[in-house]
N, C-alpha and C positions, 0 to 999 in steps of 0.2 A: 504494500500500500504506500503510495507516494503522496506526501502532503506538500502542498505548495502554498505560497502566500496569495497569489493572484488566481482568480478563477479561470478555468480553461473552457468551460461549456457556455453556450449562449445564455441558458437560464441562470447559471452562476453569475454571469456578468450582469444580468438583469437584477438579480437579487442584491448585488453590491450597489448597483446604480440606484435602486429604490431606497436603500438605506441612506445613501448620500442625499437623495431628494428629501427624505424625512428630516434630516438635519437642516437642510436649506429652508424647509417650510417652518420648522420650529424657530429658527433664527429670524425668519421673516415675521412670524407671529410675535416674538419678543420685541422686535424693533417697532412693530405697530403699537404694542402696549406702551413701550417707552415714549412713543411719539404722542401719546395722550388718548389713544383709542380705549374705550371702556365698554364692557359688556352691559347687557340689560338684565331684565328679569328672567329671560329664557336664553337657551343656548343659541337660538337663531335670531336674537334681537339685533345683533350687529354683524351683518354678513362680511364686513371687512375683516373681522377676527375669526368668524366661523369658517370661511373657505380655507385659509391656510392650515388651520388645525385639523379640519376634516381631511384635507389632502395629505397631511403628515401621518395621520392615523391609518389612512388607506394605504399609503406607501409602506408603512411598517408591516401591516398585515400581509400585503402582497409580497413583500420581501421575504417574509417567513415562508409563505406558500411556494414561491418560485425556488427558494433555496432548498426547501424540503423535497420538492420534485426533482431538482437537479442532483441532490445527494442520493435519493433512492433510485431514480431511473437512470441517470447518467454517471453515477458513481463519482460525483464531484467531491474532491477532498481538499478544498481550499480553506485556509484560515479565515479569510474575509467572508466567505459564504457562511461558515459556522458562526462567525460573529454577527453577521446580518440576521441569521436565523434566530439567534439568542435575543437580539434587540427586538426583532419582529414578534417573537413569542411574548416578550414582556408587554409590548403594545397590545397584542391580542388578549392577554390576560387582564390588562387594565380595562379594555373595552368590555369584556365579559363582566368584570367587577362593577363597572358603572351601570351596566344593564340590569344585573341581578340585584345590586344594592345601591339604588340611586340615592342621592342626598339632596 
């Protein structure tokens, strides 16, 4: 079994790219908050804040799924893909926690 840092398969590259986009969307969200944007009573009250954070969550979940498929089907053994899967799994668990136990 050969482990590398960079992914070799297309799905592995997608998984890594999606995690990078997750970071970009979270940074965008934080910059918007620092610029003075505030949320309202509901999650969808301010679409300027809602869109980047929804895109970040979606990127994280899809990074997990594409990474998992590339590891199982294509035998991808890249450190970045495993890291992307781990981060994506945390995002997925956070989403499930928010749905099951809303606050």
